[in-house]
MMTF fields as JSON, N, C-alpha, C and O atoms, coordinates in Angstrom:
{
  "mmtfVersion": "1.0.0",
  "mmtfProducer": "UNKNOWN",
  "numBonds": 447,
  "numAtoms": 448,
  "numGroups": 112,
  "numChains": 1,
  "numModels": 1,
  "chainsPerModel": [1],
  "groupsPerChain": [112],
  "chainIdList": ["A"],
  "bondAtomList": [4, 2, 8, 6, 12, 10, 16, 14, 20, 18, 24, 22, 28, 26, 32, 30, 36, 34, 40, 38, 44, 42, 48, 46, 52, 50, 56, 54, 60, 58, 64, 62, 68, 66, 72, 70, 76, 74, 80, 78, 84, 82, 88, 86, 92, 90, 96, 94, 100, 98, 104, 102, 108, 106, 112, 110, 116, 114, 120, 118, 124, 122, 128, 126, 132, 130, 136, 134, 140, 138, 144, 142, 148, 146, 152, 150, 156, 154, 160, 158, 164, 162, 168, 166, 172, 170, 176, 174, 180, 178, 184, 182, 188, 186, 192, 190, 196, 194, 200, 198, 204, 202, 208, 206, 212, 210, 216, 214, 220, 218, 224, 222, 228, 226, 232, 230, 236, 234, 240, 238, 244, 242, 248, 246, 252, 250, 256, 254, 260, 258, 264, 262, 268, 266, 272, 270, 276, 274, 280, 278, 284, 282, 288, 286, 292, 290, 296, 294, 300, 298, 304, 302, 308, 306, 312, 310, 316, 314, 320, 318, 324, 322, 328, 326, 332, 330, 336, 334, 340, 338, 344, 342, 348, 346, 352, 350, 356, 354, 360, 358, 364, 362, 368, 366, 372, 370, 376, 374, 380, 378, 384, 382, 388, 386, 392, 390, 396, 394, 400, 398, 404, 402, 408, 406, 412, 410, 416, 414, 420, 418, 424, 422, 428, 426, 432, 430, 436, 434, 440, 438, 444, 442],
  "bondOrderList": [1, 1, 1, 1, 1, 1, 1, 1, 1, 1, 1, 1, 1, 1, 1, 1, 1, 1, 1, 1, 1, 1, 1, 1, 1, 1, 1, 1, 1, 1, 1, 1, 1, 1, 1, 1, 1, 1, 1, 1, 1, 1, 1, 1, 1, 1, 1, 1, 1, 1, 1, 1, 1, 1, 1, 1, 1, 1, 1, 1, 1, 1, 1, 1, 1, 1, 1, 1, 1, 1, 1, 1, 1, 1, 1, 1, 1, 1, 1, 1, 1, 1, 1, 1, 1, 1, 1, 1, 1, 1, 1, 1, 1, 1, 1, 1, 1, 1, 1, 1, 1, 1, 1, 1, 1, 1, 1, 1, 1, 1, 1],
  "groupList": [{"groupName": "UNK", "atomNameList": ["N", "CA", "C", "O"], "elementList": ["N", "C", "C", "O"], "formalChargeList": [0, 0, 0, 0], "bondAtomList": [1, 0, 2, 1, 3, 2], "bondOrderList": [1, 1, 2], "singleLetterCode": "X", "chemCompType": "L-PEPTIDE LINKING"}],
  "groupTypeList": [0, 0, 0, 0, 0, 0, 0, 0, 0, 0, 0, 0, 0, 0, 0, 0, 0, 0, 0, 0, 0, 0, 0, 0, 0, 0, 0, 0, 0, 0, 0, 0, 0, 0, 0, 0, 0, 0, 0, 0, 0, 0, 0, 0, 0, 0, 0, 0, 0, 0, 0, 0, 0, 0, 0, 0, 0, 0, 0, 0, 0, 0, 0, 0, 0, 0, 0, 0, 0, 0, 0, 0, 0, 0, 0, 0, 0, 0, 0, 0, 0, 0, 0, 0, 0, 0, 0, 0, 0, 0, 0, 0, 0, 0, 0, 0, 0, 0, 0, 0, 0, 0, 0, 0, 0, 0, 0, 0, 0, 0, 0, 0],
  "groupIdList": [1, 2, 3, 4, 5, 6, 7, 8, 9, 10, 11, 12, 13, 14, 15, 16, 17, 18, 19, 20, 21, 22, 23, 24, 25, 26, 27, 28, 29, 30, 31, 32, 33, 34, 35, 36, 37, 38, 39, 40, 41, 42, 43, 44, 45, 46, 47, 48, 49, 50, 51, 52, 53, 54, 55, 56, 57, 58, 59, 60, 61, 62, 63, 64, 65, 66, 67, 68, 69, 70, 71, 72, 73, 74, 75, 76, 77, 78, 79, 80, 81, 82, 83, 84, 85, 86, 87, 88, 89, 90, 91, 92, 93, 94, 95, 96, 97, 98, 99, 100, 101, 102, 103, 104, 105, 106, 107, 108, 109, 110, 111, 112],
  "secStructList": [7, 7, 2, 2, 2, 2, 2, 2, 2, 2, 2, 2, 2, 2, 2, 2, 2, 2, 2, 2, 2, 2, 2, 2, 2, 2, 2, 2, 2, 2, 2, 2, 2, 2, 2, 2, 2, 2, 2, 2, 1, 7, 6, 6, 7, 1, 7, 2, 2, 2, 2, 2, 2, 2, 2, 2, 2, 2, 2, 2, 2, 2, 2, 2, 2, 2, 2, 2, 2, 2, 2, 2, 2, 6, 7, 6, 6, 5, 7, 6, 6, 6, 7, 1, 5, 7, 7, 2, 2, 2, 2, 2, 2, 7, 6, 6, 7, 7, 1, 7, 2, 2, 2, 2, 2, 2, 6, 6, 7, 7, 7, 7],
  "xCoordList": [51.357, 50.074, 50.244, 51.195, 49.32, 49.425, 49.127, 48.45, 49.641, 49.431, 47.957, 47.468, 47.227, 45.796, 45.02, 44.124, 45.348, 44.671, 44.945, 44.041, 46.19, 46.545, 45.777, 45.298, 45.655, 44.896, 43.427, 42.816, 42.859, 41.462, 41.253, 40.278, 42.159, 42.051, 42.205, 41.497, 43.124, 43.31, 42.064, 41.638, 41.479, 40.261, 39.106, 38.338, 38.983, 37.933, 38.136, 37.176, 39.355, 39.647, 39.314, 38.774, 39.629, 39.296, 37.787, 37.296, 37.05, 35.587, 35.006, 34.113, 35.501, 35.017, 35.34, 34.485, 36.552, 36.951, 36.055, 35.614, 35.785, 34.921, 33.513, 32.904, 33.015, 31.668, 31.607, 30.669, 32.604, 32.642, 32.774, 32.12, 33.611, 33.777, 32.497, 32.166, 31.778, 30.496, 29.475, 28.748, 29.426, 28.535, 28.88, 27.995, 30.173, 30.61, 30.18, 29.683, 30.368, 30.002, 28.495, 28.064, 27.703, 26.252, 25.836, 25.057, 26.357, 25.988, 26.483, 25.781, 27.675, 28.209, 27.34, 27.101, 26.873, 25.988, 24.663, 24.153, 24.101, 22.847, 23.012, 22.139, 24.125, 24.39, 24.525, 23.99, 25.232, 25.414, 24.075, 23.859, 23.174, 21.852, 21.075, 20.48, 21.082, 20.367, 20.963, 20.228, 22.288, 22.928, 22.608, 22.393, 22.576, 22.223, 20.794, 20.53, 19.877, 18.473, 18.3, 17.547, 18.993, 18.901, 19.502, 19.027, 20.541, 21.177, 20.31, 20.438, 19.428, 18.533, 17.275, 16.613, 16.951, 15.743, 15.945, 17.055, 14.876, 14.986, 15.482, 15.266, 16.143, 16.718, 15.71, 14.615, 16.097, 15.255, 14.138, 13.342, 14.056, 12.958, 13.303, 12.428, 14.545, 14.92, 14.206, 14.137, 13.69, 12.966, 13.905, 15.068, 13.386, 14.182, 14.585, 15.684, 13.688, 14.0, 15.171, 15.95, 15.299, 16.439, 17.747, 18.749, 17.727, 18.93, 19.267, 20.439, 18.251, 18.475, 19.065, 20.009, 18.516, 19.044, 20.485, 21.314, 20.79, 22.171, 23.112, 24.21, 22.68, 23.501, 23.722, 24.83, 22.664, 22.782, 23.739, 24.536, 23.661, 24.564, 26.012, 26.923, 26.229, 27.586, 28.131, 29.298, 27.268, 27.681, 28.031, 29.033, 27.207, 27.487, 28.815, 29.599, 29.068, 30.332, 31.523, 32.55, 31.382, 32.46, 32.675, 33.815, 31.59, 31.69, 32.341, 33.155, 31.984, 32.564, 34.058, 34.869, 34.415, 35.835, 36.613, 37.735, 36.019, 36.674, 36.837, 37.864, 35.832, 35.919, 37.02, 37.756, 37.133, 38.204, 39.572, 40.513, 39.676, 40.94, 41.23, 42.373, 40.205, 40.408, 40.844, 41.66, 40.318, 40.711, 42.195, 42.934, 42.624, 44.047, 44.924, 46.034, 44.416, 45.18, 45.199, 46.009, 44.305, 44.212, 43.347, 43.401, 42.546, 41.692, 40.217, 39.363, 39.917, 38.531, 37.899, 38.514, 36.674, 35.935, 36.054, 35.407, 36.86, 36.991, 36.124, 36.074, 35.446, 34.59, 35.454, 36.411, 35.121, 35.866, 35.51, 36.159, 34.481, 34.095, 34.798, 35.468, 34.639, 35.171, 36.383, 37.074, 36.642, 37.792, 37.543, 38.409, 36.364, 36.05, 35.658, 35.366, 35.66, 35.278, 33.783, 32.959, 33.453, 32.055, 31.568, 32.25, 30.413, 29.922, 29.8, 29.403, 30.15, 30.131, 28.768, 28.688, 27.689, 26.344, 26.091, 25.45, 26.588, 26.42, 27.21, 26.73, 28.425, 29.247, 28.654, 28.856, 27.928, 27.254, 26.202, 26.069, 25.453, 24.364, 24.902, 24.479, 25.831, 26.442, 27.957, 28.611, 28.524, 29.96, 30.853, 32.053, 30.288, 31.086, 30.847, 31.307, 30.141, 29.829, 31.105, 32.048, 31.119, 32.312, 32.158, 33.15, 30.922, 30.667, 29.846, 29.041, 30.052, 29.18, 27.829, 27.725, 26.82, 25.479, 25.47, 24.838, 26.169, 26.191, 26.774, 26.189, 27.905, 28.537, 27.716, 27.639, 27.114, 26.268, 25.093, 24.772, 24.46, 23.302, 23.72, 23.015, 24.846, 25.307, 25.488, 25.15, 26.009, 26.271, 25.13, 25.194, 24.073, 22.95, 23.308, 22.743, 24.252, 24.693, 23.675, 22.983, 23.58, 22.75, 23.321, 24.432, 22.583, 22.942, 24.257, 24.669, 24.948, 26.229, 27.31, 28.488],
  "yCoordList": [208.267, 207.924, 207.817, 207.205, 208.411, 208.355, 206.946, 206.164, 206.642, 205.325, 205.078, 203.971, 206.112, 205.948, 205.657, 204.812, 206.341, 206.105, 204.69, 204.01, 204.25, 202.892, 201.862, 200.869, 202.085, 201.16, 201.132, 200.064, 202.292, 202.374, 201.611, 200.872, 201.781, 201.077, 199.576, 198.796, 199.162, 197.737, 197.148, 196.05, 197.866, 197.396, 197.292, 196.331, 198.273, 198.248, 197.069, 196.373, 196.835, 195.704, 194.381, 193.476, 194.26, 193.044, 192.843, 191.731, 193.927, 193.836, 193.411, 192.565, 193.987, 193.638, 192.174, 191.441, 191.744, 190.358, 189.405, 188.386, 189.73, 188.88, 188.801, 187.732, 189.932, 189.961, 189.141, 188.371, 189.304, 188.534, 187.038, 186.221, 186.683, 185.274, 184.685, 183.528, 185.486, 185.038, 184.852, 183.859, 185.809, 185.697, 184.437, 183.704, 184.198, 183.028, 181.739, 180.819, 181.674, 180.479, 180.226, 179.088, 181.28, 181.14, 180.608, 179.66, 181.222, 180.805, 179.393, 178.621, 179.051, 177.703, 176.663, 175.585, 176.975, 176.059, 175.891, 174.777, 177.003, 176.938, 176.093, 175.292, 176.271, 175.516, 174.026, 173.187, 173.702, 172.299, 171.626, 170.483, 172.324, 171.776, 171.522, 170.459, 172.5, 172.341, 171.214, 170.424, 171.138, 170.076, 168.701, 167.746, 168.604, 167.335, 166.934, 165.782, 167.885, 167.607, 167.211, 166.288, 167.904, 167.585, 166.211, 165.486, 165.864, 164.556, 163.409, 162.292, 163.669, 162.631, 162.482, 161.445, 163.499, 163.457, 162.466, 162.321, 161.789, 160.884, 161.645, 162.85, 160.928, 161.531, 162.429, 161.992, 163.702, 164.64, 165.264, 166.033, 164.954, 165.466, 166.751, 167.383, 167.127, 168.366, 169.534, 169.602, 170.427, 171.583, 172.508, 172.68, 173.093, 174.064, 175.224, 175.765, 175.598, 176.696, 176.334, 177.208, 175.052, 174.627, 174.805, 175.256, 174.445, 174.615, 176.093, 176.471, 176.922, 178.373, 178.902, 179.692, 178.473, 178.913, 178.457, 179.212, 177.232, 176.745, 177.571, 177.931, 177.869, 178.702, 180.088, 180.622, 180.667, 181.988, 181.948, 182.866, 180.892, 180.758, 180.591, 181.161, 179.82, 179.656, 180.999, 181.326, 181.766, 183.092, 184.006, 184.719, 183.988, 184.798, 184.391, 185.248, 183.093, 182.623, 183.117, 183.51, 183.095, 183.597, 185.094, 185.559, 185.846, 187.292, 187.566, 188.48, 186.783, 186.954, 186.624, 187.344, 185.534, 185.179, 186.289, 186.611, 186.868, 187.973, 189.188, 189.865, 189.462, 190.589, 190.342, 191.264, 189.117, 188.789, 188.984, 189.452, 188.626, 188.83, 190.318, 190.743, 191.124, 192.576, 193.148, 194.069, 192.623, 193.081, 192.779, 193.621, 191.577, 191.213, 192.087, 192.461, 192.408, 193.212, 194.699, 195.454, 195.115, 196.523, 197.331, 198.561, 196.652, 197.355, 197.304, 197.801, 196.713, 196.589, 197.974, 198.889, 198.1, 199.349, 200.297, 201.344, 199.954, 200.765, 200.193, 198.976, 201.052, 200.629, 200.11, 200.769, 198.946, 198.378, 199.056, 198.819, 199.898, 200.615, 201.952, 202.216, 202.796, 204.166, 204.397, 205.406, 203.47, 203.61, 204.437, 204.52, 205.05, 205.849, 204.934, 203.754, 205.507, 204.742, 204.417, 205.271, 203.18, 202.771, 203.3, 203.112, 203.953, 204.503, 203.434, 202.297, 203.83, 202.894, 202.241, 201.056, 203.006, 202.454, 201.3, 200.315, 201.42, 200.345, 199.108, 197.982, 199.33, 198.218, 197.574, 196.385, 198.359, 197.798, 196.787, 195.717, 197.144, 196.291, 195.09, 193.958, 195.334, 194.276, 194.369, 195.022, 193.73, 193.891, 193.349, 193.621, 192.595, 192.021, 192.714, 192.23, 193.828, 194.547, 195.078, 195.475, 195.078, 195.492, 196.84, 197.439, 197.331, 198.556, 199.548, 199.158, 200.824, 201.848, 201.752, 201.102, 202.382, 202.298, 202.803, 202.205, 203.895, 204.501, 203.53, 203.337, 202.929, 201.993, 200.715, 200.139, 200.282, 199.09, 199.315, 198.456, 200.474, 200.783, 201.016, 200.616, 201.651, 201.99, 200.723, 200.705, 199.694, 198.473, 197.469, 196.388, 197.835, 196.932, 195.667, 194.603, 195.789, 194.644, 194.346, 195.249, 193.087, 192.766, 193.43, 193.959, 193.41, 194.109, 193.782, 194.5, 192.769, 192.413, 193.108, 192.955],
  "zCoordList": [-138.679, -138.098, -136.592, -136.106, -135.863, -134.406, -133.909, -134.577, -132.736, -132.142, -131.884, -132.108, -131.408, -131.136, -132.411, -132.407, -133.503, -134.776, -135.268, -135.754, -135.142, -135.569, -134.749, -135.297, -133.443, -132.587, -132.984, -133.02, -133.28, -133.69, -134.988, -135.12, -135.95, -137.228, -137.04, -137.677, -136.171, -135.892, -135.252, -135.613, -134.308, -133.641, -134.633, -134.596, -135.512, -136.524, -137.461, -137.793, -137.889, -138.781, -138.095, -138.73, -136.809, -136.054, -135.999, -136.192, -135.735, -135.676, -137.015, -137.064, -138.091, -139.433, -139.724, -140.221, -139.423, -139.653, -138.864, -139.395, -137.605, -136.787, -137.369, -137.412, -137.81, -138.379, -139.669, -139.873, -140.536, -141.774, -141.49, -142.138, -140.531, -140.197, -139.609, -139.866, -138.818, -138.272, -139.403, -139.43, -140.334, -141.491, -142.283, -142.724, -142.455, -143.215, -142.527, -143.177, -141.233, -140.475, -140.566, -140.749, -140.438, -140.52, -141.884, -141.977, -142.943, -144.303, -144.608, -145.261, -144.145, -144.379, -143.672, -144.216, -142.478, -141.746, -142.471, -142.59, -142.959, -143.702, -144.961, -145.295, -145.652, -146.87, -146.559, -147.283, -145.491, -145.116, -144.836, -145.24, -144.148, -143.844, -145.13, -145.301, -146.034, -147.308, -148.147, -148.74, -148.197, -148.98, -148.405, -149.151, -147.088, -146.448, -146.79, -147.135, -146.692, -146.988, -148.453, -148.763, -149.35, -150.775, -151.058, -151.932, -150.321, -150.495, -150.035, -150.536, -149.085, -148.571, -149.424, -149.379, -150.188, -151.016, -152.16, -152.671, -152.559, -153.708, -154.942, -155.072, -155.834, -157.041, -157.746, -158.1, -157.949, -158.674, -157.855, -158.396, -156.557, -155.748, -155.006, -154.414, -155.036, -154.355, -155.04, -156.267, -154.243, -154.756, -155.532, -155.167, -156.593, -157.346, -156.439, -156.561, -155.532, -154.611, -153.698, -153.317, -153.345, -152.525, -153.296, -152.741, -154.58, -155.4, -155.553, -155.528, -155.709, -155.811, -154.52, -154.544, -153.388, -152.093, -151.909, -151.4, -152.319, -152.199, -153.08, -152.655, -154.302, -155.183, -154.572, -154.621, -153.997, -153.362, -152.177, -151.987, -151.386, -150.243, -150.706, -150.105, -151.763, -152.301, -152.8, -152.589, -153.463, -153.946, -152.775, -152.821, -151.724, -150.529, -149.897, -149.491, -149.815, -149.246, -150.075, -149.52, -151.393, -152.244, -152.024, -151.985, -151.882, -151.634, -150.273, -150.143, -149.28, -147.944, -147.972, -147.39, -148.652, -148.78, -149.483, -149.091, -150.515, -151.233, -150.316, -150.361, -149.49, -148.554, -147.519, -147.166, -147.037, -146.092, -146.752, -146.111, -148.027, -148.746, -148.895, -148.724, -149.215, -149.326, -147.988, -147.946, -146.908, -145.576, -145.349, -144.837, -145.731, -145.596, -146.499, -146.122, -147.693, -148.657, -148.315, -148.851, -147.421, -147.075, -148.029, -148.023, -148.853, -149.812, -149.417, -150.15, -148.277, -147.832, -147.655, -147.109, -148.124, -147.958, -149.133, -149.148, -150.107, -151.31, -152.416, -152.601, -153.148, -154.255, -155.4, -155.807, -155.912, -157.032, -158.353, -159.372, -158.333, -159.534, -159.668, -160.667, -158.655, -158.736, -157.839, -157.976, -156.926, -156.047, -154.796, -153.925, -154.701, -153.516, -152.361, -152.549, -151.17, -149.983, -150.022, -150.346, -149.689, -149.567, -148.221, -147.213, -148.176, -146.915, -145.816, -146.075, -144.593, -143.465, -143.279, -142.953, -143.484, -143.322, -144.271, -143.905, -145.476, -146.466, -146.039, -146.164, -145.535, -145.068, -143.809, -143.563, -143.02, -141.842, -142.27, -141.676, -143.315, -143.794, -144.555, -144.318, -145.465, -146.276, -146.131, -146.943, -145.117, -144.869, -145.981, -145.996, -146.902, -147.98, -149.321, -150.356, -149.313, -150.545, -151.198, -150.514, -152.546, -153.299, -153.973, -154.387, -154.09, -154.845, -154.036, -153.191, -154.299, -153.728, -154.446, -155.486, -153.904, -154.481, -155.925, -156.795, -156.168, -157.501, -158.539, -159.605, -158.231, -159.173, -159.313, -160.398, -158.237, -158.266, -159.217, -160.039, -159.094, -159.931, -161.389, -162.315, -161.575, -162.927, -163.773, -164.957, -163.168, -163.909, -163.813, -164.399, -163.063, -162.907, -162.165, -162.416, -161.246, -160.456, -159.364, -158.893, -158.961, -157.789, -156.536, -156.574, -155.436, -154.211, -153.592, -152.681, -154.002, -153.408, -154.166, -153.842]
}
């Protein structure tokens, strides 16, 4: 591998890591705010939608953590279904996505 290619790959990996860490920080902050608000509400008064949002944020955090692990393992960007590369545009939109569109649809998985 040429030195320039290795530098480009390292820079790309750094950018992806920074983006994932920023996404993680944002979602963790949102979750903390919701958990605080739910904790202050009288017993049983927290909105069902708040619990759904908290569950969704926890799921996103788990997906982001898994993507960071794939980045460390060197498997980031590969579809867990077919093994092919996930298109860059898809990773731009959802940097923590695990499947290509085809595999996602085939199994009826949600967008993550």
